N, C-alpha and C positions, 0 to 999 in steps of 0.2 A: 748544274755546276755545284761541286762540293766546296763548302767554305773551309778554309784552313786557318789554323792559329799562326801567331808570329814565327813559330819554329817550323812551319810547313806541314804540320800534321793535321789530318781532318778533324773538324770539330764534330763531336758526337752530340746529337740532340735526341732525347728520349721523351716521348709524350705518352701518357696513359690516362685512361678514364675508367673510373670505377664508381658505381652508384651516382652520386651527384657531384663527386670531386673529379677535377681534372688536374693532373700534375705534369710538370716538365722539368727536365734536368739538362743543362748545357754543360758539356765537359771538354776541356782541352787536356791533352796528354802532358803538357808542360815542357820545360826545357829538355828533359831526358827523352822525350818523344815516346814514352811507354805509358800505356793506359793503366789506370788503377794503381799508381804509385804515389808516394808522399808529395811529389811536386805537382800533381794534377791541379788544375784550376777548374772549379765548377761553380755553377749557380743554378738555382732551381726556384720553383714557385708552385703554388697551388691556388686553384680557384674553384668556387662552387658553381656548378651549372644547374640552375633551378628550372631550366626550360623543360617543360613536360611534367614537372613535379605536380603542378596544380591539376593537370588532366588526370594524373595517376590517383591523386587524392580524391578527385571528383568521382572517378570510375569506381574506386573502392567504396566510397560512401554510398553511391547508388546501389552497388551490389549488396552491401551490408543491409541497407534499408529494404531492398527487395527480398532478401532472405529472411529478414525479421518479419516482414509483412506476410510472407508465405507461411512461416512458422506459426504466426498468430492465427491466420485463417485456418490452417490445418488443425491447430489445437482447438479452435472454436468449433469446427465441424465435428471433430472427434468427441468433444464434450457434449454437443447437442445429440449426437447419435447415442452416446452412453445414457444420457438423460431419458431419451425416448425409449431405449431398451428397458431401463429400470421402471419407467412408468407403465409400459405394457406388461412387464413381468409382475408388478404389484397388482395391476388390474386383473390379470389372468388368475393370480393366486386368490384374489378376493372372489372372483367368479367361481373358481373351483371349490372354495370353502363353502359358499352359499349352496352349491349344487350337492355337496357331500352331506349336508344335514338332512336326515330323513324326517319326514313329517308323518307321525303315527296317528292313526284314527282308531277310535274304539270300534270293536266288532259290531256292537249294537247300541242302540240309544240308551238302554238301561245301564250299561257299563259307563257311558259318557256321563249320565246323570249322577251315578254313584261316584265317579272320579271328581266331579264338580263339587259334590257335597263334602268330600273329605279333605 
């Protein structure tokens, strides 16, 4: 059953919800029975609907924490891998340098003695 105003026109009720706000407007066409004219009578209100807001915050906080932890772990693993690569690279260079230094021996013992005396 449709509600009517004192002049017999239907009462218009508009409800909307956006984000956490709920709004409503109740409008009567007024004595001239034409909507949206100067003699319309209207009332409205707004309310905050916080139901579910806490769950949304909790979900976002959990997701943010998980992503931060994942990033920290990935960064740590990457850093360890890089450190290991650098250590092996330094060790290999050190080993290559030691192998590259030739050790010369005198051809006979007389030359060795002569080198030692000079």
